[in-house]
Structures are given as C-alpha cells and as structure tokens.
N, C-alpha and C positions, 0 to 999 in steps of 0.2 A: 432351454434359456441359459443351461448349465452350458455347453457345447458353446454359445456362440462366447457366456462368459470362459468357454476357456481357449476361446481362439483369441480374447482379448487380451489375455495375461500372457499367453506364448508370445503375442503381437508386443506387447510391450516387454517379457523378455526377450528377444530378439533382437527386438532396437538398444536393452540394457549392456547384451554379449559385443553388438557390432560398436558402439560405441567406445564399452571398454576396449575395443581388439583397437583402431582407433586411437585415443589415450597412448594408448599403448606407443603403439605408431612415431605417435607424432609425441614425444613424451619427452617431462629434460632431456641431454645428454648420459649416460650413466656413470656418476661420481666417481669421483677416484683419489677426494682426497676428505680430511672430517669434515669439513668447511661446505663442500659440497654437498655429503653427506646431508650436513641438516640445512640447505636449501631444499633438496629436493627433496626433505621428512615435510618442512616448510609449505613447498606448494604443492605434495599432496591432500596437507590437512584440509591446507584454504582451496583446494580443486573440490574435496569432501565438504568442507561446512555453503559453496555457494552453487554443488547441487541441490544441495539442500534446498535454500532458497530460490532459485525457480521452481524446482516441485512442485514450491507452495506461489512463492510473486505469478509464473504461468497457470498454474492449476485451479488459478479464484480466481484468474482473466478469463481460460477456460467455462469455468463453471461460471461465470458471469455474463456471457456472450451467450452463453449455448438456452442460459435460463431465463434472463430477461431480454430477451430478441425483440423487435419492435414487432416481428410476425407474430407473434403468443398475448399480445397487447400490453406490451410495459413498453411506454413514455420515457423518452429521458428527460431527466427534470434537467432543471434552466437556470444558472448561478452565474453571482459574480468568483473574477479569482480574491482569494485575500491579499488588499495589497499588503498589510504590514507580512507578510510571510515571503510577498516578493522580495519588498524590498529588505528583507531580513538573509533572503539565498542570497542579493546582491551583494549584499554590504562584508555580511561578517569575516569574508574572502579573504579580507581587503588590509583587517583587522590584526588578524594573526602572522751491449754492442751491432754493428748492426746486419737487418736482417732484413733483404727486399722481396720483391714479387716473383719468385725465380720465374714464372711464366713466363714467356713472351709477348711486350703487349703488340708484336702483329698479329701471333696466335691463336691468341683471347678477342678479337677483333676479329681476328683473318679479311685481311680491308681486300686483300685482294682475288676472295670468294674463291679460297681453290681444296676450302671442303676439309679444313685440317682440323685432326683429333685428338680434342684436349683428354687431356687426364681427372681420372677421375676430382682429386682436387688442387683442380688448375689456377682453379682462387685461392686456394690458403695452404702453397706450396713456399715454403722461403729457402733462397741460396745461401743460410746461414745458423740452423737452428738453435731452440736455447735446448742448450740441453745440465741436467741436472741430477745429481742422486736420488734413488729412491730412500723414498721414509729421510729423508734431511727438511730442517728448513729450512728450506733458500727464501731471500731477502728481495724482495726486487722495487728499483726505486725509479718514478719515475718524470722528465719533465715536456717539453715541445720547443721549439720556438717558429710557429708558428700561429699555429689557433688550437684549442684541444681537443685533445687526444683519448680514444682509453685503451689501457692494457686488459684485453680480456679471452679468457679460453673459461670457459664456463665448467664441463669435465671437473676443474680444478677449485671449481668455487672463487675466483678473485677476475676484481674488477674495481681497475683504479683509474681515475682521472691524468690526465697528463697537462698540465696546464703550463702557457708564457713563465719565465715570468718565480717560478714555482719549483721546490723539489718535493718529493712526496713521494712515500713511500709502502708498503703494505709485504703482506707472508706468504704462504703458501708450503705445505705439504704435501709429496704425492708419495699415493698408497701403494702403485704397483707401476713397474715398468708400461714404455710405450712412449705411442703418438699421440699427443691432443694436442688439438689445432683449436685459435682463438679468433678475432678481427678487430679493431679498431673498432666502439661502441658507443663513438660521436657522432654528429654526424659537424665534416671535418673538412669538406667542401667537397670538387670535382672527384677528386682521390679517393674519396674516404674506402669504396669496393675494390680497393686495392691494393688491402693494406694486412694482411695477413697477419697470425702468431704464430709457431708451430716451436709447442718444448714434448723436446725425445728425455723424458726419465728413463737412466739406465741403473744397473746393476754402481754398487760402490767400487767394482774391479774396472768394468766398463768408464767409468769417468771419470776412473785415478789416469785408467788410459787412454782416454782425449784430451785431458790435462796434460798428461803429457807432449802426447802429440800436439798440443798448442803452442808452449810451450817452444816446441824448435823449430815450429813455422816462423813463430814472433823473430825465435831470435837467427833464421836464415833472413826474414823481411827488416830484421832490426839494418838500419843506413851506418857504412863504416866509419868509428870514431877516428880513426885517421884522417878522412877523404880531404884533400886540399874543394874546401867547396868553394861554387862562384855563389853569386847571385840570382842569376834567375834558376841553376840547384835550388838555392833554401828556399827562395820562392813560392819555387814550385813544389816542393816538399813540405814547406808551411802550410798549403792551401790545402792542402787534407788533413794533416795537423789540426787546422781551427775549425777546416766541416764535420771535422769528428767529435773534437773538444771543448769547442770554446763560441762555435756555434749557435749553442743551444741560452745561452745570455746572451753575449754579445749578438745574437742574430748574422747571417749568414751575407749584411750588405757593410758590417758595421757600423747597424747604429743603436746601437742594443736596443732597455724598453727603460722609459721613463721614468725616473720613480723609485727602479731598482737596481740596473743595468747600463753602466754608461755608455757610451757611443766612445767605438775606440777609433773612428772615422772624428779627427783636427781632435785626438787628447792628447791636452796639455803632457802624459805620460809617456806615451806612446809618440808625442814630436821631441819627449824633452828628452834630459841624458840616459840612454839606452842601460847603464848601469840601474837606473832604478826602474827600469820594468822588467831588468831581468830577477830581481830583487821581489816584486811586486809576485811574479808568475810562477816564482820557489815559494816563497812566503808565504803569499795571501795576501789580504788584506782585508776588513771588517769597517763602512762605513768611511772608505779614506774615500770613497769615490762618489756619494750618493750615501746620505743615514742611511737607509735603507741598502744598499750593495751589503757581499756578501762575498769577496771573490777567494776562492777558496786553491789551498798552494793545489799548484802542479807538483815538486818533485818528481813525483814517480815518474815521470816522461823521463826518457832519455837528455842527454844533452846533445841531441842533437835534433829531436824534435822540437827543445825549449826552444835552442836560436830557430830556428826555420820557422816557426811559428813567429818568434820574434820578426826575424827581418819579414819577413806576408805583413804582419799591423806596419809594422813603419812605412812601408812603401806603397799601400795596400787603399784608393777608396781616394781620402782628400790627403791623406798625407806622404807625403814626397823628400823625405830625412836623406834618400841618397845611403844611406851608410846597411852596414851587413853586418853581424850578430853572427859570429863562430862557435861551435863547441866548444872550442875553449875555454870563453867567456866564462862559459854556463859551468863546466866545467869547474873553473878557477872563482864561483862566486859561488856554490856550494862551502867553499873553504870556513 
C-alpha cells in the first residue's frame, strides 16, 4: 500500500514538474519595463489562483464521477433546470514614422516553390525599426487611416489601439538595451499577420549617434527650396507628403471621415483661394470644417513639402484647379 502511494505521489510530482517546465517554455516573454513586469507578476499570481481552482473543481468532479458511478449502484437524479436562474444569467449581461515588413511576400509565400529559406524573425522584422534610448520615458502616439489596429510590444508592456479619426497616446520606459518585437494586436483585415513592430532600445550614446545620422539623411533627402518646380514634380512630391502626413485623417482618397475630418475632394477651402489653404495648413484650424474637426498646424514641414501637398490636393480627386503653390509662396506666408 505504501509503495503504491509513493508511486502515485511520484507520478503527481512528475506531472507537476513537467507542467512547470511547459509553463516556463510557453510563458510570457521576459519583461523589460516596469509595467511589463507588473503584467508578468499579475499573470503569475492569477495563474496560481487558476491552478488552485482547477485542482478543487476537477478534484470534486473526479471524486463525484468515481464514487457515484452507476456500476456501484448510484442512480442519477432527475430534475429540471431553474428557469429563474437561466433568465438571470441571460438578461444580467445586457444591463451592465513608417516601418514595414522587410521580408518580401514572395519569400514568405514562396510562390514559385523554390524552397526559399526564411529567417527566424521573417514575420516580425521591419525595414525601419523604432529606435529609443534605454531608461527614458517614450511617448507613443497612434492613429489609423482605415480600421482599428493596435501597437503592441509584449516585452515592453505596451498595447494601444490605433483608431481612425482619433489620436491616442501611451508610454513605456525600457529597462535594458535590446531588440523587442511585437505585432498589430487587433484583427484588422487580410494583412493582419504582416504588420510587425520592432523597437530597438539602445544606450544614450548610440541613440544620440542615431539621431545625428537621421538628421543627415533628412537634410540630404530634402528637396532644394531654390529649385524651379513644375506642376508634375510638385504633385509627385505632394502625393508622398500627403500619404505620410495627411491621409491618416483625410483618407488616401481625399474623402475624409464624416463628422470628424472633412473631405478634401470638392472642398471649398481646397478649391478656393490658395492663400487661405496655405494659412490653414500652416496655422491649423479647430472646428472650422466640422464641429468636431481639428486641423493641427503643419508649420514644422518644409516650404517645399507644404507647397507640394497643397498642389497635390488642389489637383487631385474631384479638384481640378490647375493651380500650383510654390515654396516661395509658403515662405512668404510664414512671415
């Protein structure tokens, strides 16, 4: 009897050890911020509570099944469910900068069946990761131009929905340098599985060097303000600016979002005097288009980018003004 008991105890202990090993393997990622650590600890506490409930519930079920089985003479009771309880549990609930996937889709899907090898992080690697300094509070601002997405990096304990027509923010502070990966955490559409997020946390010195390098790239890529632009050149440049700055609110098709952001296609402002549109873009506008709209000032953009974006909007969709706005006109409007 003792030997049998020991064997049973050993079997239970073995299952517990195996369960602990699986829990460690399939647990949350190692936390790298204060909030992530709190989430991890809460998860662990809740897990042990669930284990206790599991033991009590399934222990009672197992005892009842074994000790009250039909083969030893027990007969099941016959009774109808409680109508009041069923009504209660039915009714009560009713009362209460750009980074894209860097792995080519051809490589992911292997359309030609070439046996293409993919890297370990082929679905969670990007061409332009977010770079932040270690130990500093980083503010994340989100919005979306089509459906609800979510900016989620589990090791940093951060998840914030990006909702069309709304600007939302959150923050995190990473404890250690490293590369931390996440994904869109809202079922947003057919490409939901191809929206990775990569955050590179670096030391203060490396971050300063990265910022300096980015500034050089921006200056090198900035259009020459003294250039004599043609209409087509401004429209091509403006389409890029519009897609990166304006489309989140006004939509890529210029139709806006009813009740919040006005349509630019057919807009009286866009089709009116260009001086007025330049003024709106530079200074912003609150409640001028619709009662709930708010156009933030875009004076931080270069004269060329503002001129290009305005030229693009005045000659796209239903807008056919045939007019172009030059960088010199924008520069003059700043004074």
